[in-house]
C-alpha angles and dihedrals in degrees: 000000000000120000111232101176094100095050120102116248126216125188112232113248122169097235139105094250091060092045090052093051093048095046091048091052092047095045087056089056092242125138125253137182115218112202105206129209122267111275095032110151116234097180106148138154101231093204092054092052095043091242127161120221112232130165094330095315135099108234138191092014115178101260105218095046096041096046091044091056094046092046091054092046097048095033092237106134094183090072090065088055091050091047092055090047089049094049091049088051091051093243125143130209128238117200118217101178094169089060092036096238147127114214113199114194145139 
């Protein structure tokens, strides 16, 4: 399982400053952990998003598809923009619903 301890964390805030920080990190092809708000819905079909199941996590999910689904479920359109940027940068997404976070990495 991947070690997330050295990855920067950002609390999700629905504002342009947070979006800019996340997109900058992603476009540099650098990992980032997004800590999502309480009540965030992580309802995904692992197969549809090309995810692997590892130790209770969904890992290496296809970024654009995953973030698009989560954006729609949670009414947070900026997630779709982040997913597109991550996809362009060749990054993937891990889903850690237990810790309420999205991990974007190579």
